[in-house]
N, C-alpha and C positions, 0 to 999 in steps of 0.2 A: 458211548455208541460211536461206531465208525462213521466218519464223514466221507461221502463220495464227492470228489472234486472233478467236475466235467469241464474239459475244454469245450468251446462253443463251435467254432468253424471246423467242419470236417468230422465232428463227433455228434453234436446235437443238430446242426443244420448243414446241409450239403452245399456249402458255399465256396469251397476253395478253388474249384475249377473255374468258375465264372469270375471270381475275384482276381485270380492270377491272369486270366485272359485280359481283363481290364487293365491290370497293372502292366502286363507285357506291352500292350498297345500304347499306354502312356509313356513308358520308358523308351520304346522305339521311336515314338514321335518326338521325344526330347533329344534323341540322338544316341541312345544306348540300345542298339538292336538286340532283341531278345524274344524268344517265342514262349508260348504258354507253358510248355513242358519244362523248359529251362527255368522259368520263373517259379514253378512249383518246386523243382529240385532245390533251387537256391534259397527261396524266400518263404515258403509255406511254413506257417507256425511262428514266424518271427514277429516281435512287436514292431510297430511302425518306426520307433526310434532306432531299433537295431537294423531294420531294413534300410532306412535312409543312410545310416552310417556305413552299411555294407556296400550299397550302390556307390556312394561317394568315394569310398576307398578303392573300389574297382575302377572307377572312371577318372579319379583325380579331379572331379568337378563337383560343385555344389548344385544340388537340385534347386529349382525355383522355389521361392518362399511359399508360394501357394500350391505347390505340387500335392502335398498331403491333403489339403482341403479339397482340391479338385478331384483327387482320386476317391476320397471318401464320399463326396457328393455323387459321383457317377456310380459307385458301388451301391449306394442307397437307392438311387433311381432305378437301377436294374433289378435289385433284389426285391423291391416293392411288388414286382409282378412275376418274378421267376423263382424266388427262393422257396425251397421245400425243406421240411424236416428230414433227417436221416430216417430211412425206412425202419419202423419198429421201435424207434426210441420213445415215442409217446406211450406205448404200451409198457415199456420197461419202467418209465418214470411213474406211471399210474400204479404199477404193482409194487413199487418200492416204498416202504413206509419209514425208512430211516432218514437221516439228515443228509442234505446235499447242497452243493453250491456250484457256481460257474466261475472259472478263472481263465480269462481269455486275453489274447494279445490285442483284441479289438478295443476301440474306444467304448466308453460306457453307453453312449447313445446307440451305437451300432449293435451292441450286445442286446440291449432291450428291444430295439427295433426288429432284429432278426428273430428273437424269441416270440415277439408279438405277431410278426408276419406269419410265422409257421405254427402258431397256436400252442407254443410251449411255455409261454410266459407264466401261466398259473401254476406251473410245477416248481417254481422257484420264488421264494420270498424276495421282495425288492432289495433287502439288505444282504442278499446272498449272491449278488452279481459283482464280480471283481474284475477290474481291468488293469492291464499293464501300465496305464496312465497313472495308477495309484501308487506305483513303486518307482524306485530309482532306476532299476534295471529290469528289462523285460526278459522273456525267455530267449536264450537258454539259461540265463541266470535263475537261481531258485527263488528270488525275492517274491514273486507273485504268489506262488503256492504257499510259501511260509506266511505271507501276509494274510491270505485267505484263511488258512488254518487258525491263525491267531485271532482274526476278527470273528471267526465262528466259535472260538473258545475250545478248540480241539488241538491236542498235541499232534505234531507231524506223524508220530508213530501210530496214531489212530486214524489215519487217512488212507484213502486209495484214490489214485488219479486215473482217469480215462483220457487218453491222448492219441492223436493221429500223426503228429509231426515229430521229426527228429529233435528240433529245438525244445519241444514240449517234454519229450521223454528225457532229454538231457537235463532239463530244469528239475524234473521230478527226482531224478537220481541225485542231483546236487542237493536237493532238499531232504534227501533220505526217506522218500515216500515211495512205496510200491506203486508201479504204474503198469496199466494194461494198455496194450497197443491196439488201436482200432484201424482196420483196413477196408471198411465198407463204403467210404466216401467216393464220389465220382472222380476225384483227382488222383487217386492212388495209382502209382506206376508199378510196373513189374519189378520185383525184388525189394519193394518197400518193407515187406514183412520182415525180411532178414536184417534190413538196416535198423528197424525198430528194435529187434531182438538184440542186435549187436550194441545198440545204444543203451540198453538196460531194461527194456520192457520185459516183464516176467511172464506175460501171456500175450498171445496175438490172436485176434478174432476179427472176422469180417462180417458177422451177422449180429445185429443188436439182440436178437432173441437168445443168443448164447451168453449174454452178459450176466443174467441172474445166476446161472450155474457156475460161472467163473467166480463171481463174488462169494458164493457159498464156501469156496475154499479159503477165503480170507476173513470172512466175518465170523465173530465169536458166536 
């Protein structure tokens, strides 16, 4: 049976705009001026490990040792009151009777907290939540998706990934797994659909209600 692998931020929960607003403010306060739009363009979808490496390479400076902890704490504080599920995704999950999991760049605690806050936690078994912290390399490397498929006992050729970010699509392509590009999150900028397609997404859609019909083209 085909395994659906969902990214979390920007696919299941509409979190990327606020998360990148918080990140941009923190980086600016540290001395790396950046706005929310630029943060989305550069960093959305990256694992925290990749993001930190990217920022430090850009600036030639090391981020403070507690930067990641403080950022995650602030994101959790804000999300506890503002985070919402992507419109229509609960209905899609409720109507899907196949296997599914989550493979996200976020830390395990944030994945679970985001799904619980938005009422989506019951759609995924506790052992079907996979984080970039579980592998050596986060997105855009393929490690996380290959790890998720292996832990779920499914060959990569029997998976489909739903992603919103360029690093996520690139990771799916590197893993040899078909990937559908979602553009319905509040953080999506003009032209992002074409960037997803150029990166290897086989379908682009902006409304979760369209997902079951798209999956019908791939599912046996």
